[in-house]
DRENVO-526935 format. One line per field, with one value per residue (C-alpha): residue number from 1; z, x, y. Coordinates in steps of 0.05 Angstrom, whole numbers, padded with zeros to 5 digits. Each point is the difference from the previous one (the first is absolute). Layout:
k c(NUM ...)
Z c(Z ...)
X c(X ...)
Y c(Y ...)
REM end
This chain:
k c(1 2 3 4 5 6 7 8 9 10 11 12 13 14 15 16 17 18 19 20 21 22 23 24 25 26 27 28 29 30 31 32 33 34 35 36 37 38 39 40 41 42 43 44 45 46 47 48 49 50 51 52 53 54 55 56 57 58 59 60 61 62 63 64 65 66 67 68 69 70 71 72 73 74 75 76 77 78 79 80 81 82 83 84 85 86 87 88 89 90 91 92 93 94 95 96 97 98 99 100 101 102 103 104 105 106 107 108 109 110 111 112 113 114 115 116 117 118 119 120 121 122 123 124 125 126 127 128 129 130 131 132 133 134 135 136 137 138 139 140 141 142 143 144 145 146 147 148 149 150 151 152 153 154 155 156 157 158 159 160 161 162 163 164 165 166 167 168 169 170 171 172 173 174 175 176 177 178 179 180 181 182 183 184 185 186 187 188 189 190 191 192 193 194 195 196 197 198 199 200 201 202 203 204 205 206 207 208 209 210 211 212 213 214 215 216 217 218 219 220 221 222 223 224 225 226 227 228 229 230 231 232 233 234 235 236 237 238 239 240 241 242 243 244 245 246 247 248 249 250 251 252 253 254 255 256 257 258 259 260 261 262 263 264 265 266 267 268 269 270 271 272 273 274 275 276 277 278 279 280 281 282 283 284 285 286 287 288 289 290 291 292 293 294 295 296 297 298 299 300 301 302 303 304 305 306 307 308 309 310 311 312 313 314 315 316 317 318 319 320 321 322 323 324 325 326 327 328 329 330 331 332 333 334 335 336 337 338 339 340 341 342 343 344 345 346 347 348 349 350 351 352 353 354 355 356 357 358 359 360 361 362 363 364 365 366 367 368 369 370 371 372 373 374 375 376 377 378 379 380 381 382 383 384 385 386 387 388 389 390 391 392 393 394 395 396 397 398 399 400 401 402 403 404 405 406 407 408 409 410 411 412 413 414 415 416 417 418 419 420 421 422 423 424 425 426 427 428 429 430 431 432 433 434 435 436 437 438 439 440 441 442 443 444 445 446 447 448 449 450 451 452 453 454 455 456 457 458 459 460 461 462 463 464 465 466 467 468 469 470 471 472 473 474 475 476 477 478 479 480 481 482 483 484 485 486 487 488 489 490 491 492 493 494 495 496 497 498 499 500 501 502 503 504 505 506 507 508 509 510 511 512 513 514 515 516 517 518 519 520 521 522 523 524 525 526 527 528 529 530 531 532 533 534 535 536 537 538 539 540 541 542 543 544 545 546 547 548 549 550 551 552 553 554 555 556 557 558 559 560 561 562 563 564 565 566 567 568 569 570 571 572 573 574 575 576 577 578 579 580 581 582 583 584 585 586 587 588 589 590 591 592 593 594 595 596 597 598 599 600 601 602 603 604 605 606 607 608 609 610 611 612 613 614 615 616 617 618 619 620 621 622 623 624 625 626 627 628 629 630 631 632 633 634 635 636 637 638)
Z c(-00001 00000 -00062 -00025 -00005 00020 -00002 -00034 -00004 -00049 00040 -00035 00053 -00014 00003 00021 -00037 00049 00063 00035 00061 -00043 -00041 00064 00025 -00066 -00005 00072 -00017 -00058 00040 00049 -00055 -00031 00068 00010 -00069 00019 -00048 00014 -00055 -00010 -00052 -00003 -00058 -00015 00046 00030 00066 -00033 -00066 -00066 -00030 00051 -00053 00030 00068 00003 00012 00064 00063 00034 -00048 00005 00075 00008 -00046 00041 00064 -00031 -00022 00070 00029 -00056 00017 00073 -00018 -00032 00068 00010 -00073 -00037 -00063 -00036 -00037 -00053 00000 -00045 00026 -00016 00043 00010 00004 -00003 -00025 -00059 -00008 -00014 -00021 00046 00017 00075 00028 00067 00042 00075 00021 -00036 -00065 -00027 -00059 -00059 -00072 -00046 -00070 -00054 -00062 -00002 -00061 -00026 -00063 -00020 00061 00049 00030 00059 -00014 00022 00072 00009 -00010 -00005 00054 -00020 00034 00021 00070 00057 00072 00019 00063 00000 00068 00054 -00044 -00057 -00061 -00066 -00059 -00073 -00064 00016 00059 00009 00055 00022 00044 00051 00012 -00074 -00037 -00069 00015 -00023 -00021 -00046 -00012 -00059 -00012 -00060 -00058 00021 -00033 -00066 -00015 -00042 00060 00062 00069 00010 -00046 00047 00060 -00028 -00020 00072 00027 00003 -00012 00009 -00032 00027 -00038 00032 -00061 -00021 -00074 -00028 -00045 -00076 -00053 -00008 00053 00045 -00051 -00008 00077 00010 -00054 00027 00071 -00015 -00052 00051 00051 -00054 -00021 00071 00022 00058 00032 -00012 00041 -00031 00038 -00042 00023 -00003 -00001 00053 -00042 -00059 -00003 -00054 -00065 00024 00019 00041 -00002 00055 -00046 00052 -00025 00031 -00049 00006 -00053 -00057 00030 00023 00067 00019 -00034 00030 -00037 -00025 00025 00062 00053 00011 00037 -00024 00033 -00026 00028 -00034 -00007 00016 -00003 -00072 -00012 00034 -00038 -00066 00016 00019 -00064 -00050 -00009 -00033 00064 00033 00070 00005 00062 00000 00057 -00006 00026 00074 00028 00056 00041 00028 00034 -00018 00042 -00043 00000 -00043 -00043 -00036 -00072 -00037 -00064 -00040 -00043 -00065 00001 -00069 00000 -00069 -00029 -00002 00032 -00052 -00062 -00049 00033 00000 -00073 -00018 00042 -00031 -00070 00018 00031 -00057 -00046 00042 00000 -00075 -00015 00042 -00038 -00067 00011 00017 -00062 -00043 00030 -00011 -00068 00021 -00036 00046 00071 00043 00061 00047 00007 00058 00005 00061 00013 -00009 -00067 -00025 00017 -00033 -00063 -00004 00008 -00054 -00048 00015 -00015 -00064 -00023 00015 -00045 -00052 00005 -00012 00066 -00031 00017 00075 00015 00062 00029 00044 00038 00037 00055 00065 00031 -00062 00003 -00057 00019 -00004 -00061 -00040 00021 -00022 -00069 -00011 00023 -00050 -00057 00024 -00003 -00067 00024 -00021 00048 00011 00048 00032 00054 00045 00044 -00038 00001 00075 00017 -00040 00040 00065 -00023 -00016 00069 00039 00024 00019 -00038 00057 00044 -00012 00029 -00023 -00052 -00028 -00009 -00023 -00051 -00037 00003 -00025 -00056 -00025 00001 -00039 -00052 -00007 -00007 -00052 -00043 00005 -00028 -00057 -00016 00011 00052 00072 00059 00036 00075 00034 00076 00038 00054 00058 -00018 -00004 00068 00031 -00041 -00024 -00064 -00019 -00006 -00073 -00014 -00008 00036 -00067 -00067 -00051 00019 00059 -00018 00068 00046 00029 00001 00068 00000 00023 -00061 -00048 00013 -00016 -00063 -00026 00020 -00035 -00064 00004 00003 -00060 -00046 -00039 -00008 00042 -00004 00019 00057 00028 -00002 00037 00053 00012 00007 00052 00036 00002 00065 -00004 -00006 -00030 -00015 00016 00042 -00025 00001 00048 -00032 -00065 00037 00023 00062 00011 00016 00007 00052 00046 -00001 00001 00022 -00030 -00056 00022 00067 -00031 -00050 00056 00040 -00061 -00016 00069 00016 -00065 -00018 00069 00039 00057 00062 00008 00055 -00041 -00060 00045 00028 -00070 -00023 00059 -00018 -00072 00007 00064 -00034 -00035 00045 00076 00031 00013 -00073 -00025 00049 -00022 -00077 00015 00035 -00061 -00045 00035 00004 -00073 -00023 00033 -00014 -00073 -00023 -00035 -00053 -00010 -00007 -00069 -00032 -00073 -00024 00002 00000 00063 00002 00070 00059 00029 -00038 00018 -00055 00029 -00053 00023 00059 00048 00012 00058 00023 -00014 00070 00044 00065 00016 00074 00022 -00040 00026 00071 -00003 -00022 00057 00047 -00026 00050 -00031)
X c(00000 00062 00014 -00072 -00001 -00064 -00008 -00063 -00033 -00052 -00028 -00038 -00040 -00028 -00074 -00056 -00061 -00056 00040 00018 00031 00048 00020 00006 00052 00037 00003 00025 00054 00023 -00002 00046 00045 00000 00015 00059 00027 -00003 -00055 -00035 -00054 -00036 -00053 -00048 -00047 -00070 -00055 00051 -00037 -00058 00028 -00014 -00040 -00056 -00053 -00069 00026 00019 -00075 00002 00004 00040 00056 00005 -00008 00054 00047 -00008 00016 00061 00026 -00006 00041 00052 00005 00010 00057 00039 00004 00076 00017 00037 -00042 -00063 -00038 -00055 -00049 -00059 -00071 -00075 -00029 -00075 -00017 -00070 -00027 00048 00059 00069 00065 00052 00074 00006 00062 00022 00057 00021 -00062 -00053 -00037 00021 -00046 -00031 00010 -00054 00000 -00024 -00007 -00033 00010 -00062 00025 00027 00012 -00013 -00067 00019 -00057 -00047 00023 00039 -00011 00050 00003 -00034 00046 00072 -00007 -00050 00006 -00025 00000 00052 -00003 00003 00030 -00022 00046 00004 -00030 00001 00044 00038 00044 00073 00044 00057 00057 00019 00069 00019 -00024 00013 -00049 -00072 -00042 -00060 -00039 -00038 -00033 00012 -00043 00012 00068 -00029 -00045 00020 00006 00020 -00010 00075 00008 -00037 00033 00070 -00021 -00027 00068 00002 00072 -00020 -00059 -00026 -00048 -00038 -00018 -00031 00020 -00014 00050 -00006 00054 00045 -00036 00061 00040 -00056 -00008 00074 00004 -00062 00025 00071 -00027 -00047 00057 00039 -00055 -00016 00073 -00017 00010 -00054 -00014 -00048 -00025 -00038 -00045 00032 -00010 -00056 -00046 -00001 -00069 -00049 00020 00057 00073 00039 00075 00022 00037 00028 00040 00038 00022 00033 -00004 -00002 00047 -00022 00034 -00033 -00046 -00031 00003 -00068 -00038 00044 -00038 00065 00008 00051 00038 00038 00032 -00033 00041 -00050 00056 00008 -00075 00002 00061 -00030 -00065 00041 00041 -00056 -00039 -00059 -00020 -00050 -00025 -00075 -00037 -00064 -00048 -00035 00061 00010 00071 00004 00063 00039 00067 00055 00064 00057 00050 00062 -00003 00052 -00021 -00023 00003 00064 00029 00035 00073 -00010 -00066 00014 00008 -00055 00020 -00036 00042 -00058 -00024 00072 00011 -00065 00020 00069 -00029 -00050 00055 00046 -00058 -00017 00072 00008 -00066 00022 00064 -00036 -00043 00059 00038 -00063 -00013 00072 00004 00064 00027 00059 00015 00062 00011 00060 00012 00042 -00013 -00043 -00074 -00030 00032 -00016 -00074 00000 00031 -00051 -00056 00030 00005 -00074 -00021 00040 -00032 -00069 00016 00033 00064 00064 00037 00061 -00028 00015 00070 00024 00061 00049 00045 00053 00039 00038 -00049 -00022 00011 00011 -00064 -00046 00035 -00006 -00070 -00019 00030 -00029 -00068 -00003 00020 -00049 -00057 00019 00016 00060 00059 00045 00059 00031 00051 -00007 00063 00038 -00056 -00015 00074 00002 -00061 00034 00059 -00048 -00033 00063 -00021 00051 -00019 00027 -00054 -00058 -00056 -00068 00032 00040 -00063 -00049 00048 -00004 -00076 -00007 00051 -00040 -00065 00032 00024 -00069 -00034 00048 -00005 -00076 00009 00043 -00051 -00062 -00020 -00024 00044 -00035 00006 00019 -00009 -00053 -00050 00039 00060 -00044 -00031 00069 00030 00052 00013 00049 -00037 00002 00036 -00035 -00056 -00016 -00027 -00052 -00046 00008 -00030 00017 -00023 -00058 00032 00032 00064 -00031 -00046 00055 00032 -00064 -00012 00069 -00009 -00065 00029 00057 -00053 -00041 00051 00009 00075 00043 00062 -00036 -00035 00069 00024 -00062 00007 00073 -00022 -00050 00055 00045 00002 -00036 00053 00011 00073 00027 00058 00059 -00012 00035 00036 -00042 -00066 -00051 00024 -00058 -00066 -00062 -00036 00061 -00006 -00073 -00030 -00037 -00048 -00050 -00008 -00003 -00050 -00043 00007 -00017 -00063 -00032 00023 -00026 -00057 -00034 00035 00015 00039 00072 -00015 -00052 00046 00053 -00050 -00021 00072 00018 -00060 00020 00076 00000 00043 00046 00019 00001 -00039 00062 00020 -00070 -00005 00068 -00018 -00068 00033 00045 -00061 -00036 00062 00017 -00073 -00012 00068 -00001 -00067 00034 00025 -00070 -00030 00032 00003 -00018 -00065 -00010 -00057 -00037 -00008 -00027 -00037 00064 00036 00047 -00016 -00006 -00053 -00043 00004 00050 -00007 00049 00036 00075 00020 -00047 00027 00004 00009 -00067 00004 00070 -00020 -00054 00053 00044 -00055 -00004 00026 00027)
Y c(00000 00043 00042 -00006 -00077 -00039 -00073 -00023 -00068 -00029 -00059 -00058 -00040 -00070 00021 -00047 00025 00022 -00019 00066 -00035 -00040 00061 00040 -00048 -00001 00075 00005 -00052 00041 00065 -00034 -00020 00071 00030 -00047 00020 00074 00018 00067 00000 -00067 -00011 -00059 -00019 00023 -00029 -00047 -00005 -00035 -00019 00036 -00058 -00004 00019 00008 -00018 00073 00012 -00039 00041 -00057 00010 00075 00001 -00052 00039 00062 -00038 -00032 00067 00027 -00059 00008 00074 -00015 -00048 00058 00034 -00013 00001 00055 -00003 00022 -00054 00003 -00058 -00012 -00015 00012 00057 00012 00076 00028 -00068 -00002 -00043 00031 -00030 00031 -00001 00011 00034 -00028 00026 -00004 -00039 00041 00008 00066 00005 -00039 00018 -00023 -00027 00049 -00043 -00068 -00048 -00030 -00033 -00069 -00040 00058 00020 00044 00050 -00056 00009 00066 00074 00057 00055 00063 00051 00011 -00026 -00011 -00024 -00069 -00042 -00056 -00035 00054 00052 00045 -00005 00033 -00038 00018 00004 00064 -00016 00009 -00028 00044 -00023 00053 -00030 -00007 00060 -00032 -00056 00017 -00061 -00001 -00066 -00026 -00068 -00045 00025 00072 -00005 -00027 00061 00061 00045 -00042 00028 -00004 00058 00044 -00032 00018 00070 00009 -00021 -00075 -00026 -00074 -00032 -00067 -00046 -00056 -00044 -00064 -00007 -00069 -00031 -00010 -00011 00063 00041 00001 00041 00049 00006 00010 00054 00034 00003 00022 00048 00031 00007 00036 00048 00016 00004 -00044 -00067 -00052 -00061 -00050 -00062 -00049 -00058 -00068 -00074 -00005 00044 -00048 -00028 -00024 00034 00046 -00008 00052 00003 00046 00049 00049 00058 00058 00055 00066 00054 -00050 -00052 -00068 -00009 -00065 -00050 -00062 -00066 -00016 -00060 -00003 00042 00036 00067 00049 00057 00059 00063 00061 00063 00056 00050 -00018 00010 00070 00020 -00018 00037 00062 -00004 -00012 00065 -00032 -00039 00044 -00009 00014 00023 -00042 00019 -00066 -00037 -00015 -00016 -00050 00003 -00059 -00012 -00047 -00006 00024 -00058 -00011 -00063 -00040 00009 -00061 00040 -00010 00056 -00009 00021 00029 00039 00028 -00071 -00054 -00064 -00043 -00012 00005 00064 00026 -00014 00033 00062 00003 -00002 00056 00044 -00008 00021 00059 00023 -00008 00034 00060 00006 -00014 00061 00045 -00024 00012 00069 00023 -00035 -00034 -00060 -00005 -00014 00004 -00043 -00010 -00075 -00025 -00074 00012 -00017 00070 00016 -00071 00010 00069 -00029 -00056 00052 00044 -00059 -00017 00071 00003 -00066 00028 00061 -00045 00041 -00038 -00019 00028 00068 -00015 00023 -00038 00034 -00036 00047 -00038 00036 -00011 -00051 -00039 -00075 -00048 -00037 00059 00029 -00065 -00010 00069 -00010 -00068 00023 00057 -00047 -00052 00050 00030 00070 00043 -00003 00060 -00002 00062 -00009 00059 -00007 00054 00051 -00012 00008 00065 00022 -00017 00043 00055 00003 -00018 -00068 -00053 -00064 -00043 00029 -00047 00043 00023 00049 -00058 -00041 00052 00030 -00065 -00004 00072 -00011 -00059 00041 00056 -00049 -00031 00068 00024 -00065 00007 00071 -00027 -00054 00038 -00050 -00007 -00022 -00057 00002 -00064 00016 -00041 00021 -00030 00043 00061 -00014 -00006 00056 -00047 00038 00054 00067 00020 -00063 -00068 00040 00035 -00023 00020 -00058 -00049 -00066 -00034 00056 -00037 -00069 -00020 -00038 -00065 00003 00019 -00068 -00038 00040 -00016 -00074 -00003 00029 -00051 -00055 00025 00032 -00064 00011 -00047 00042 00064 -00037 -00021 00071 00025 -00055 00021 00073 -00024 -00037 00063 00040 00068 00053 00070 -00022 00067 -00026 -00041 -00075 -00047 -00055 00010 -00006 00051 00035 00048 -00038 00043 -00041 -00001 00077 00017 -00065 -00060 00021 -00053 00036 00069 -00021 -00028 00063 00043 -00038 00003 00072 00029 -00046 00000 00055 -00049 00025 -00020 -00048 -00035 -00004 -00031 -00048 -00023 -00005 -00043 -00044 -00007 -00006 -00044 -00052 00048 00059 00011 00058 00046 -00007 00018 00058 00027 00000 00028 00059 00010 -00005 00057 00045 -00008 00003 00066 00031 -00018 00027 00057 -00048 -00029 00070 00007 -00068 -00009 -00028 -00075 -00052 -00017 -00075 -00016 00027 00031 00053 00059 00052 00070 00012 -00057 -00046 00035 00075 00002 00062 -00004 00025 -00039 -00027 -00075 00013 -00025 -00064 -00015 00015 -00054 -00050 00022 -00021 -00071 -00051 -00064)
REM end
């Protein structure tokens, strides 16, 4: 429950049709299980106290009276539990029968949300027994207390401000304008659905898409509990298809036909962050709603939820390949437009034998192919200097030939040494001037060759480098179009590997794989024993960590302590906590101090939900202080 997390459960009891006492025992058993598992929001199926398939038995007073007595005993059982549970039952009010989801917490019935839409088609005939409520809410007597009853109720947790729950029941979700739309607009961050959806071929796919899609459109969490095996009677079979979704993502899904209950840790902080960010999500003050307050003790939990170490990269290979193809196409289409607009038939790119320039060359080739311009119009310039190794030099040359571009070699040692002489710099002093002079000399050459050819300089720097400011200002920082500007380093690797797999050229594939195997380096310092002496990740930190930090800081605006917690969860088998904390501090320091470089970056295509363009996604002041963020990290005890 720390950092906006809340554990939810979709329970699937084995129902005995028309036996309230047996169902009461089963619900209590599952409540005990959920409480033991640390669940705070627990959802049961529609009409589970009686069974959904009671038919005309719903017209019997005995059934409805026993259902209410069972509800009161179930509520009493929650007295010492730290949870709120939603349980389906039939409720008689003013001589009419209503299908309701009762909310119980701390020994009491808090309220009862009623169903609004009743299917009366195909196998369904609910309108034979039930009626919808006519107003937002009324008070009715439940046991010795008066509780709220109606379709427009919200349940707000006083201890966890992010937790506001709205309930709907089965068919309510299937209609054009579900009650959950109004619930979310009125402030609900979590929707629960007590359901009894019978199983037919293919219906599970539709149901899953419907529920995950609703959680996405409402920017909410959605907990769906479906009736299971015990309901199967006469002509219908129920599969117990429980689902827990969060903003379009399925966090947990019960195996059908197993009566399986599922749990998931929902991130309400993520929901609130998304609603704050998306300007088209409008809160609506509806006077017909009534909020019911409840309390939950705020306890920390060990997250069951696991986080991918590469949030920018899908873990499934088929999804990853599809994503790589799409990103390469977006990058190439962006460059294609710039080439068309400027009527350029030539492009100039600095090629180093490293990952970023390799990807930029691949994208440029793809754009030229789209425009049906000969690849020979791509001038790939290799500019060896003090730190260039044979491995990267040879890979650069072979890569250019393999892709059919034009190779131009310009050794810049002489010009850089003349520059050192001009500014009075000692070449034996391998400082920042020594390094950046090489980067700026290379950029000058690329710009001037582009002028000669009437072409564009294609930028190679990636998003991770921009985030950390790992670029020489007006050196590799500058170009005429930066094709990699929205691609993080961890994704660059997968894009190059994907191209190696699909290029259909064994020799070219071997070159690309060797590029992937080469340590990331700007190669601005002399090599040691013929190998790279300057490894970027030894200096600024592992890119897999920095990309993880970047994603959760920019995509969701998480606090430093929450980012640290998620990183510890994801990288538990890779880095210890002191290491993660150290690199997170460095990320924040560099991210804030280097914004001035990002404020003037060239145009480039946005490919994902996180981008750093000062004209689009990140309007950040160049001189903002990181003090508050770093202070929070200083307060973390490991």
